[in-house]
C-alpha positions in Angstrom: -16.1 36.3 82.3 -13.1 38.2 84.3 -9.4 37.1 83.9 -6.8 39.1 85.3 -3.1 38.1 84.1 0.4 39.7 84.8 1.9 41.5 82.2 4.8 43.7 82.3 4.7 43.4 86.2 1.1 45.1 85.6 -2.4 43.9 86.6 -4.0 43.3 83.3 -8.0 42.9 83.6 -10.3 41.6 80.0 -13.8 42.8 81.3 -15.2 40.5 77.6 -13.9 38.0 75.3 -16.1 39.0 72.7 -13.7 41.3 70.3 -13.8 45.3 70.5 -16.8 47.1 68.3 -16.6 50.8 67.9 -20.4 52.2 68.3 -21.9 52.8 65.6 -25.0 55.8 66.2 -28.1 55.4 65.5 -29.8 57.4 62.9 -32.8 60.0 64.0 -36.1 58.9 62.7 -35.8 62.8 61.0 -32.3 61.4 59.0 -33.7 57.9 58.6 -36.4 58.8 56.3 -33.8 61.1 54.8 -31.3 58.2 53.9 -34.1 55.5 52.8 -35.5 58.8 50.4 -31.9 59.0 49.3 -31.4 55.2 48.7 -34.1 54.9 46.9 -33.3 57.8 44.3 -30.4 55.9 43.8 -31.4 52.4 43.4 -34.2 54.6 40.8 -31.4 56.0 39.2 -30.3 52.7 38.4 -27.5 52.1 41.1 -27.3 48.8 43.0 -27.5 48.1 46.4 -24.2 45.8 46.2 -22.7 48.5 44.3 -23.6 51.0 46.9 -21.5 48.9 49.5 -18.8 48.6 47.0 -18.4 52.6 47.1 -18.9 52.9 50.9 -16.3 50.0 51.5 -13.3 51.9 48.9 -14.3 55.4 51.1 -13.5 53.8 53.9 -10.5 52.3 53.3 -9.3 55.3 51.5 -10.1 56.9 54.7 -7.8 54.3 56.6 -4.8 54.8 53.8 -4.9 59.2 53.9 -5.0 58.5 58.6 -2.1 56.8 58.6 -0.8 58.9 55.4 -1.0 61.8 58.0 0.1 59.7 60.6 3.4 59.4 59.0 3.4 62.4 57.6 3.2 64.0 61.6 5.9 61.4 62.9 8.6 63.3 60.0 7.2 66.6 61.4 8.0 65.9 65.0 11.5 64.2 63.7 12.3 67.5 61.5 10.7 70.3 64.0 8.1 71.6 61.7 4.9 71.6 61.3 3.1 69.5 58.8 2.1 72.1 56.8 5.8 73.2 55.9 6.2 69.5 54.7 2.8 69.9 52.4 5.0 71.6 49.7 8.0 68.8 49.7 5.1 66.4 48.8 3.6 68.5 46.5 0.1 67.8 49.2 -2.9 70.4 48.6 -3.8 72.0 52.1 -7.3 71.7 51.4 -7.0 67.6 51.0 
């Protein structure tokens, strides 16, 4: 379904009504085997799949929050006319973080 709408005097085409989904890379066969072995090892050590999924979800949330923090640091650096590196000591941040 192709829809055309006027927005701010410009024509905008919407090709699909489906929400955007970022492409998920498919692991290669060797990678898949390695991942399966690692999952099996973790489960043998007593981890539960739902725990692993929760942990991965929390890591994604952490990365999203860290990305927002980085964007704010970049904006502040731009306003001050300095580099983000110069702001790190002011906020007690480690350059390796």
